[in-house]
C-alpha positions in Angstrom: -40.0 -7.7 151.5 -39.9 -5.7 148.0 -36.2 -6.0 146.1 -36.1 -2.2 146.8 -36.1 -2.4 150.3 -33.3 -4.8 150.7 -30.2 -3.4 152.1 -28.0 -6.6 152.4 -26.5 -8.2 149.2 -27.3 -11.8 148.3 -24.8 -14.6 148.1 -24.5 -14.1 144.1 -23.7 -10.6 144.9 -21.2 -10.7 147.5 -19.9 -13.6 145.5 -18.9 -11.5 142.2 -17.8 -8.9 144.2 -15.3 -10.6 145.8 -14.6 -12.0 142.4 -14.2 -8.6 140.9 -11.7 -7.7 144.2 -9.6 -10.9 143.7 -9.1 -10.2 140.0 -7.9 -6.5 140.6 -5.7 -7.6 143.3 -4.2 -10.2 140.7 -4.3 -7.6 138.1 -2.1 -5.3 140.5 0.1 -7.6 141.6 1.0 -9.0 137.8 1.3 -5.3 136.7 3.8 -5.1 139.7 5.8 -8.4 139.3 6.1 -7.3 135.6 7.5 -3.8 136.4 9.7 -5.1 139.0 10.9 -7.9 136.1 11.6 -5.3 133.5 13.4 -3.0 136.4 15.7 -6.4 137.2 16.2 -7.5 133.8 17.4 -3.8 132.9 19.8 -3.5 135.6 21.0 -6.8 135.0 21.6 -6.2 131.4 23.5 -2.9 132.5 25.7 -5.0 134.8 26.6 -7.6 131.4 27.6 -5.0 129.9 29.4 -3.1 132.3 31.3 -6.6 133.0 31.7 -7.0 129.7 33.5 -3.8 128.9 35.6 -4.2 132.1 36.8 -7.6 131.0 37.2 -6.2 127.6 39.5 -3.9 128.7 41.5 -6.0 130.9 42.2 -8.0 127.8 43.4 -5.7 125.8 45.7 -4.6 128.8 46.9 -8.3 128.9 47.4 -8.3 125.4 49.9 -5.4 125.5 51.3 -7.0 128.5 52.0 -10.0 127.0 53.0 -8.7 123.8 55.6 -6.7 125.3 57.0 -9.7 127.7 56.9 -11.8 124.3 59.1 -8.9 122.0 61.6 -9.0 125.4 61.6 -12.8 125.1 62.3 -12.9 121.6 64.9 -10.1 121.5 67.1 -12.1 124.0 66.2 -15.3 122.7 67.1 -13.9 119.3 70.2 -12.5 120.2 71.8 -15.8 121.8 71.5 -18.9 119.7 73.7 -20.8 122.4 70.7 -20.2 124.7 68.2 -21.6 122.3 70.6 -24.8 122.0 70.7 -25.2 125.5 67.2 -24.7 126.3 66.1 -26.9 123.2 68.9 -29.5 124.9 67.2 -29.1 128.6 63.9 -29.6 126.8 64.7 -33.0 125.5 66.2 -34.3 128.4 63.4 -33.3 130.5 61.2 -34.8 128.2 63.0 -38.1 128.1 63.3 -38.1 132.2 59.5 -37.9 132.5 58.9 -40.9 130.2 61.5 -42.8 131.7 59.5 -41.8 134.9 56.2 -42.9 133.7 57.5 -46.1 132.3 58.8 -46.9 135.7 55.6 -45.8 137.2 53.9 -48.6 135.3 55.9 -51.0 136.6 55.7 -49.9 139.9 51.8 -50.1 139.4 51.3 -53.8 138.1 
């Protein structure tokens, strides 16, 4: 049989053809995966920026609220020295009681 008359490819030719098809499929999958990763990366970056902006806005609101509450509390406390003294006295009593309670607990745990 003459080579020009041969109609079926040889095993070597089939092997090369399949190898080319596999390589093309892999390149196509890699390109698709890369596009998907880029798209997902952009989405994640946008989402992170949105969350950061939202949290930043909330922080400003909290700062403003806290500032207003602190000013109101300061005005109340500044205007009443007796309340401040009483608050300090109660805090000292509470701290002393907490220390006694800790000592008693240590005594019970021995």
